[in-house]
C-alpha positions as CSV (number, residue, x, y, z in Angstrom):
1,M,-6.6,16.4,-26.6
2,G,-8.2,13.8,-28.8
3,A,-7.7,9.8,-28.8
4,L,-4.6,8.8,-30.3
5,K,-5.4,5.8,-33.2
6,L,-2.9,3.5,-34.0
7,R,-3.6,1.0,-37.1
8,S,-1.2,-1.8,-36.9
9,R,-0.9,-5.6,-36.4
10,L,-1.4,-6.2,-33.1
11,M,-0.5,-9.2,-30.3
12,S,-1.2,-9.5,-26.9
13,F,-0.4,-12.7,-24.6
14,V,-2.8,-14.9,-22.5
15,R,-3.7,-18.0,-20.6
16,N,-6.1,-20.2,-22.2
17,S,-8.2,-22.2,-20.2
18,D,-6.2,-25.3,-20.5
19,G,-3.2,-23.0,-18.8
20,A,-1.3,-22.8,-21.9
21,A,-0.4,-19.5,-23.4
22,A,-2.0,-18.5,-26.3
23,V,-1.9,-15.1,-28.8
24,E,-4.3,-12.9,-29.3
25,E,-4.1,-11.1,-32.4
26,Q,-5.3,-8.9,-35.1
27,S,-3.5,-8.6,-38.2
28,D,-4.9,-5.3,-39.3
29,G,-6.0,-3.7,-35.8
30,V,-6.6,-0.2,-34.4
31,L,-5.8,0.5,-30.8
32,V,-7.8,3.5,-29.5
33,I,-6.1,5.3,-26.5
34,E,-7.6,8.3,-24.5
35,N,-6.2,10.0,-21.1
36,G,-3.2,7.5,-21.0
37,K,-5.6,4.3,-21.3
38,I,-6.3,2.1,-23.9
39,T,-10.1,2.4,-24.8
40,A,-10.7,0.0,-27.7
41,V,-8.8,-2.6,-29.4
42,M,-10.3,-4.0,-32.5
43,D,-10.2,-5.1,-35.9
44,A,-10.0,-2.2,-38.5
45,S,-12.9,-3.8,-40.2
46,D,-15.0,-3.2,-36.9
47,F,-13.3,0.5,-36.5
48,E,-15.1,1.3,-39.6
49,V,-18.5,-0.7,-39.1
50,K,-18.8,1.8,-36.0
51,G,-18.8,4.8,-38.2
52,N,-15.1,5.6,-37.7
53,A,-12.8,6.4,-40.6
54,L,-9.4,4.5,-40.9
55,S,-7.9,7.9,-42.1
56,E,-8.2,8.9,-38.6
57,C,-5.5,6.0,-37.5
58,E,-1.7,6.9,-37.8
59,D,-0.3,3.8,-40.3
60,L,1.7,1.3,-38.3
61,R,1.0,-2.0,-40.5
62,S,4.4,-2.4,-41.1
63,C,4.9,-3.1,-37.3
64,I,4.0,-5.1,-34.5
65,I,2.3,-3.5,-31.7
66,F,3.2,-5.5,-28.1
67,P,2.1,-4.8,-24.7
68,G,5.7,-2.9,-23.2
69,F,7.8,-5.5,-22.1
70,I,8.4,-6.4,-18.6
71,D,11.5,-6.7,-16.5
72,T,11.1,-8.1,-12.9
73,H,14.6,-7.9,-11.3
74,V,17.8,-5.8,-12.8
75,H,19.8,-3.7,-11.0
76,M,20.5,0.4,-12.1
77,P,24.0,0.8,-10.7
78,Q,25.8,-2.1,-12.9
79,L,25.3,-0.8,-16.2
80,G,28.4,-0.2,-16.3
81,I,29.9,-3.3,-15.5
82,L,28.6,-5.4,-18.2
83,A,30.8,-8.1,-19.6
84,S,33.1,-7.9,-16.6
85,Y,35.3,-10.9,-16.7
86,S,35.5,-12.7,-13.2
87,D,35.2,-15.8,-11.7
88,Q,31.8,-16.7,-10.5
89,L,29.5,-14.3,-8.0
90,L,31.0,-13.6,-5.1
91,D,34.3,-12.6,-6.9
92,W,32.4,-10.7,-9.2
93,L,30.4,-8.9,-6.4
94,E,34.0,-7.8,-4.9
95,R,35.8,-7.2,-8.0
96,Y,32.8,-4.9,-10.0
97,A,29.8,-4.7,-8.4
98,F,30.3,-3.2,-5.4
99,P,32.9,-0.8,-6.2
100,A,30.2,0.6,-9.6
101,E,27.5,0.9,-6.1
102,T,30.0,2.8,-4.3
103,A,29.9,5.4,-7.0
104,F,26.4,6.5,-6.1
105,C,27.2,8.0,-2.9
106,D,27.3,11.2,-5.1
107,P,23.8,12.4,-5.2
108,A,24.2,14.0,-8.4
109,F,25.9,10.9,-10.3
110,A,22.8,9.0,-8.8
111,A,20.4,11.5,-10.3
112,A,22.2,11.0,-13.6
113,Q,22.4,7.3,-13.7
114,A,18.9,7.0,-12.8
115,E,17.9,9.2,-15.9
116,H,20.6,6.6,-18.0
117,F,19.2,4.0,-17.0
118,L,15.6,4.4,-18.0
119,H,16.9,5.8,-21.4
120,R,18.6,2.5,-21.6
121,I,15.5,-0.1,-20.7
122,I,12.9,2.2,-22.8
123,A,15.2,2.0,-25.8
124,L,15.1,-1.7,-25.8
125,G,11.2,-2.0,-25.4
126,T,11.0,-2.3,-21.3
127,T,8.7,0.0,-20.0
128,C,8.0,-1.6,-16.4
129,A,10.9,-3.0,-14.0
130,Q,11.4,-4.0,-10.6
131,V,15.2,-2.5,-9.7
132,F,17.5,-2.8,-7.2
133,T,18.9,0.8,-6.5
134,T,21.9,1.0,-4.0
135,V,22.0,1.1,-0.4
136,H,22.1,5.0,-0.8
137,A,18.2,6.5,0.0
138,H,19.2,9.1,-2.7
139,S,19.5,6.3,-5.5
140,C,15.9,5.2,-5.0
141,E,14.8,8.4,-4.5
142,S,16.7,9.6,-8.1
143,L,14.8,6.9,-9.8
144,F,11.4,7.2,-8.6
145,S,12.0,11.1,-9.6
146,A,13.2,9.8,-12.9
147,A,10.0,7.2,-13.4
148,E,7.5,10.1,-12.5
149,T,8.5,12.4,-15.0
150,K,7.3,9.5,-17.5
151,N,4.4,8.5,-15.6
152,M,6.5,5.0,-15.7
153,A,5.1,2.1,-13.8
154,L,8.0,1.1,-11.8
155,V,8.9,-0.9,-8.8
156,A,12.1,0.0,-6.9
157,G,13.7,-0.2,-3.5
158,K,16.7,0.9,-1.8
159,V,19.3,-2.1,-1.3
160,M,19.5,-3.1,2.6
161,M,22.8,-4.1,3.7
162,D,24.4,-4.1,7.2
163,R,27.6,-6.3,6.9
164,N,30.3,-8.3,4.6
165,A,30.5,-5.5,2.2
166,P,32.5,-2.0,1.6
167,E,31.9,0.5,4.4
168,Q,30.5,3.1,2.1
169,L,27.7,0.6,1.0
170,T,26.5,-0.5,4.4
171,Q,23.7,1.1,7.1
172,P,23.0,0.0,10.6
173,P,19.8,-1.7,10.6
174,V,17.5,1.3,12.5
175,P,18.7,4.0,10.3
176,C,18.4,1.5,7.2
177,A,14.7,0.8,8.0
178,R,14.2,4.5,9.0
179,D,15.3,5.2,5.4
180,C,13.2,2.6,3.9
181,E,10.1,3.7,5.6
182,E,10.3,7.0,4.7
183,L,10.7,6.3,1.0
184,I,7.6,4.0,1.4
185,N,6.0,6.7,2.9
186,R,7.2,8.9,0.3
187,W,6.5,7.1,-3.0
188,H,4.7,3.4,-2.7
189,G,1.3,4.0,-4.6
190,K,2.5,7.7,-5.7
191,G,1.5,7.9,-9.7
192,R,2.9,4.6,-10.7
193,A,5.6,3.9,-8.4
194,R,5.4,0.8,-6.1
195,Y,7.9,-0.2,-3.4
196,A,9.8,-3.2,-2.7
197,L,11.9,-4.1,0.5
198,T,15.3,-5.1,-0.7
199,P,17.8,-6.8,1.4
200,R,20.2,-7.8,-1.4
201,F,20.7,-11.2,0.2
202,A,21.3,-13.1,3.3
203,I,25.2,-12.8,3.4
204,T,25.1,-9.0,3.5
205,S,22.1,-8.7,6.1
206,S,22.2,-9.2,9.9
207,D,19.1,-11.1,11.2
208,E,18.3,-8.1,13.1
209,Q,18.3,-6.1,9.8
210,L,16.1,-8.9,8.3
211,A,13.9,-8.7,11.3
212,L,13.3,-5.1,10.8
213,C,12.8,-5.8,7.0
214,G,10.2,-8.3,8.1
215,E,8.4,-5.4,10.8
216,L,8.0,-3.0,7.6
217,L,6.4,-5.7,5.8
218,Q,4.0,-6.3,8.2
219,G,3.3,-2.7,8.7
220,H,2.7,-2.0,4.9
221,T,0.9,-4.6,4.0
222,D,0.9,-3.7,-0.1
223,V,4.9,-3.4,-0.4
224,L,6.5,-6.0,-2.5
225,L,9.8,-7.5,-1.4
226,Q,12.8,-8.3,-3.4
227,T,16.1,-10.3,-2.9
228,H,18.2,-13.1,-4.1
229,L,18.3,-16.6,-3.4
230,S,20.0,-19.8,-4.0
231,E,22.1,-18.4,-6.8
232,N,25.5,-20.0,-6.2
233,L,26.9,-22.9,-4.6
234,Q,29.6,-20.9,-2.8
235,E,26.8,-18.4,-1.4
236,I,24.9,-20.9,-0.4
237,A,27.7,-22.3,1.9
238,E,28.5,-18.9,3.0
239,V,24.7,-18.7,4.4
240,G,25.1,-22.3,6.3
241,R,27.9,-20.7,7.6
242,L,26.4,-17.0,8.6
243,F,23.4,-18.6,9.8
244,P,23.7,-22.1,11.5
245,H,20.5,-21.9,13.3
246,A,18.6,-21.8,10.2
247,R,17.7,-25.3,8.3
248,D,18.4,-24.0,4.9
249,Y,19.0,-20.7,2.9
250,L,15.0,-20.1,2.1
251,D,14.7,-20.8,6.1
252,V,16.7,-17.4,7.2
253,Y,14.0,-15.8,5.0
254,E,11.1,-17.3,6.7
255,G,11.9,-16.8,9.9
256,H,11.7,-13.0,9.6
257,G,8.1,-13.2,7.6
258,L,9.9,-12.6,4.0
259,N,8.8,-15.8,2.2
260,C,5.6,-14.6,0.8
261,S,3.0,-14.0,-1.7
262,D,4.6,-10.5,-2.4
263,A,8.2,-11.6,-2.5
264,T,10.4,-12.1,-5.9
265,F,13.1,-14.5,-5.1
266,A,15.8,-14.0,-7.9
267,H,17.5,-16.8,-9.2
268,S,16.7,-20.0,-6.7
269,I,18.6,-22.4,-9.1
270,H,19.7,-25.0,-6.5
271,L,16.5,-25.2,-4.0
272,S,15.8,-28.4,-2.3
273,S,12.6,-29.8,-3.0
274,N,11.5,-28.9,0.4
275,E,12.6,-25.2,0.0
276,R,10.8,-25.4,-3.3
277,A,7.6,-26.6,-2.1
278,R,7.5,-23.9,0.7
279,L,8.1,-21.2,-1.6
280,L,5.5,-22.3,-4.2
281,D,3.3,-22.7,-1.0
282,A,3.5,-19.3,-0.1
283,G,3.1,-17.8,-3.3
284,A,6.3,-16.5,-3.4
285,K,7.4,-16.0,-6.9
286,I,10.5,-16.9,-8.9
287,A,12.5,-14.4,-11.2
288,F,14.4,-16.7,-14.0
289,C,18.0,-15.0,-14.9
290,P,19.0,-17.0,-17.3
291,S,21.8,-14.6,-18.9
292,S,23.4,-13.7,-15.8
293,N,23.1,-17.7,-14.5
294,L,24.9,-18.7,-17.7
295,F,27.4,-15.8,-17.5
296,L,28.4,-16.2,-13.9
297,G,28.5,-20.1,-14.2
298,S,25.7,-20.4,-11.4
299,G,24.1,-23.1,-13.1
300,F,20.6,-24.2,-14.9
301,L,17.1,-23.3,-13.0
302,D,14.7,-26.3,-13.6
303,I,11.9,-24.3,-15.2
304,Q,9.8,-27.6,-15.3
305,S,9.5,-27.9,-11.7
306,I,8.0,-24.2,-11.4
307,P,4.7,-23.5,-12.3
308,R,4.4,-20.7,-14.7
309,S,2.2,-18.7,-12.4
310,H,5.5,-18.4,-9.7
311,L,8.0,-18.1,-12.9
312,S,8.9,-14.6,-14.1
313,I,11.6,-13.6,-16.5
314,A,14.5,-10.9,-15.9
315,S,17.7,-9.4,-17.3
316,D,19.4,-9.2,-13.9
317,V,21.7,-6.6,-15.7
318,G,24.8,-6.4,-14.7
319,G,25.4,-10.0,-14.2
320,G,23.1,-10.3,-17.3
321,T,24.6,-9.5,-20.5
322,G,22.3,-7.4,-21.6
323,L,18.7,-5.1,-20.9
324,S,17.0,-6.8,-23.6
325,M,14.1,-8.9,-22.4
326,L,13.7,-10.9,-26.0
327,H,17.4,-11.5,-25.3
328,T,17.2,-12.5,-22.2
329,C,14.4,-15.3,-23.4
330,V,16.7,-16.2,-25.9
331,E,18.8,-17.3,-23.0
332,A,16.1,-18.5,-21.6
333,Y,15.9,-21.2,-24.5
334,K,19.0,-22.3,-24.2
335,V,18.9,-23.4,-20.6
336,A,15.6,-25.5,-21.2
337,Q,17.2,-26.8,-24.5
338,A,20.4,-27.9,-22.3
339,Q,18.2,-29.8,-19.7
340,G,16.0,-31.4,-22.6
341,Q,13.1,-29.1,-21.5
342,R,10.7,-26.9,-23.8
343,F,10.3,-22.9,-23.5
344,H,7.7,-22.1,-26.4
345,P,7.9,-18.7,-27.7
346,F,4.5,-18.0,-26.8
347,E,5.2,-18.7,-23.2
348,A,8.6,-16.4,-23.7
349,F,6.0,-13.6,-25.0
350,Y,3.4,-14.1,-22.5
351,A,6.0,-13.9,-19.4
352,I,7.7,-10.7,-20.7
353,T,4.3,-9.3,-20.4
354,A,1.2,-10.4,-19.1
355,G,3.3,-12.9,-16.6
356,N,5.8,-10.4,-15.3
357,A,3.0,-8.0,-14.7
358,S,0.9,-10.4,-12.7
359,T,4.4,-11.2,-10.6
360,L,4.5,-7.5,-9.9
361,G,0.7,-7.4,-8.8
362,L,0.1,-5.2,-11.7
363,A,-1.8,-7.2,-14.2
364,D,-5.0,-5.0,-13.5
365,E,-2.8,-2.2,-15.1
366,I,-0.3,-3.6,-17.6
367,G,0.9,-6.5,-19.6
368,Q,-1.8,-6.9,-22.2
369,L,-3.7,-4.8,-25.0
370,K,-6.9,-4.5,-23.3
371,S,-9.5,-1.9,-22.7
372,G,-9.1,-0.3,-19.5
373,L,-5.2,-1.0,-19.3
374,S,-2.3,1.7,-19.1
375,A,-1.0,1.9,-22.8
376,D,2.4,1.2,-22.4
377,L,3.4,-0.2,-25.7
378,V,5.9,-1.4,-27.8
379,V,6.1,-0.8,-31.7
380,F,8.1,-3.4,-33.3
381,D,9.6,-3.2,-36.9
382,P,9.9,-6.5,-38.8
383,T,12.0,-5.3,-41.1
384,K,15.2,-5.0,-38.9
385,P,17.7,-6.2,-38.8
386,S,17.9,-7.4,-42.0
387,Q,18.4,-11.2,-40.7
388,L,15.4,-10.8,-38.9
389,A,13.5,-9.3,-42.2
390,G,15.0,-12.7,-44.5
391,R,14.0,-15.0,-41.9
392,L,10.2,-14.0,-41.2
393,G,9.9,-14.3,-44.9
394,T,10.4,-17.7,-44.8
395,C,8.3,-19.0,-41.8
396,V,5.1,-20.8,-42.0
397,D,3.1,-19.7,-39.0
398,L,3.2,-17.8,-35.8
399,T,5.0,-20.0,-33.9
400,E,8.1,-19.6,-36.0
401,E,7.4,-15.8,-36.5
402,L,7.3,-15.0,-32.6
403,F,10.5,-17.4,-32.2
404,A,12.5,-15.7,-35.2
405,I,11.6,-12.3,-33.8
406,M,12.7,-13.4,-30.2
407,M,16.3,-14.6,-31.6
408,L,17.1,-12.3,-34.4
409,S,15.5,-8.9,-32.9
410,D,18.1,-6.2,-31.9
411,D,17.6,-2.6,-30.3
412,R,17.0,-1.5,-34.3
413,S,13.8,-3.3,-34.0
414,I,12.4,-1.3,-31.5
415,R,10.4,1.5,-33.7
416,R,8.6,3.4,-30.6
417,C,7.8,2.9,-26.9
418,Y,5.1,4.8,-25.3
419,I,4.0,5.1,-21.5
420,S,0.7,5.8,-20.6
421,G,0.0,6.8,-24.3
422,E,2.7,9.2,-24.6
423,L,5.7,8.6,-27.2
424,V,8.4,8.4,-25.2
425,Y,10.9,7.1,-27.4
426,E,11.3,7.0,-31.4
427,G,13.8,4.3,-32.3
428,T,14.5,5.5,-36.4
429,N,16.4,8.4,-35.2
430,Q,17.3,7.2,-31.9
431,T,15.3,10.3,-30.3
432,W,13.2,10.6,-27.1
433,A,10.4,12.6,-26.7
């Protein structure tokens, strides 16, 4: 099969030598893809100079090609409870999240939902995600299997809970750890799959379970870890009650070796300065979930206190109100504005591409339009919706343009998605390849 050659406006996001996010752009560029990898990124004029004919390229110059978007914290089983009216976090878990996850006891249902979940995120431009499944091993198995058919980069884990949740969603520590190890051995490093150990949060795990999680992390040094930390004040108080020996919330995880460079702690809104310093010193990452934090009234993350190398952006559906990473960036901007802070659109686009790839240890595979990386791409149509098209006509520079794209785009803006160089979604007719 010959190379795929796409002619379009190309945008990728990097950090300058001074640490600021910046854009690498070809206003009329050519992207060459072979065997699932990007093999060349160049201006159309250079493509011709090298003796190639532009007629060989598919002409997508009405669009912009971005690297595929990446979500660092999302819950597969919670799509059906989006926009569920409730009090704050703990009430919402009891009323909506736990019942939704109980339905995944049925393996056939879990397999169908895994396919549905991937279709939904891809249709919004997300080509890689770090995902919570449920306590059921088959739910994680189903998601990895569905991603494998698309050759999709995916990080996922079976949720670990042994208390303070419905009986159908808890599992004794030893059988749970055994299931996790079997999933690691079967899936971690197979193709583009990566495993993340996934204790839900301290409230639903005993010391015994967290200790076994730490042993798994030590025994499989290249697996990741994902969990929640300091999202809600009631949650923090309950953690203090359950773990009276711990000096603070982070110490619960630290006591079992879970504060490490491969860990992503979702939320982390209410950390003390000491906790924050310890987390950063360990090299751990914080998943900023602005949509969820606003929806559940959890609070505002002080993003200025987090070095950008430790900060990722995540949808956190279903506490978050949408799977779109661009929508998530809109909410991040609002959180920053409410605190008198700055969230530049270059930073937003860097975060949901190269930055989130780095968080997941995948910077050498995805996140930029760069020779040698996997061809996970979003073909973005700036003519849709009409409100976006109208605003782009008045933009005076690239900052304004990317800000308008972030603020005003929707699912109609996603023309295509490619994964490993294969067309997997065609938005014009809402069709799947």
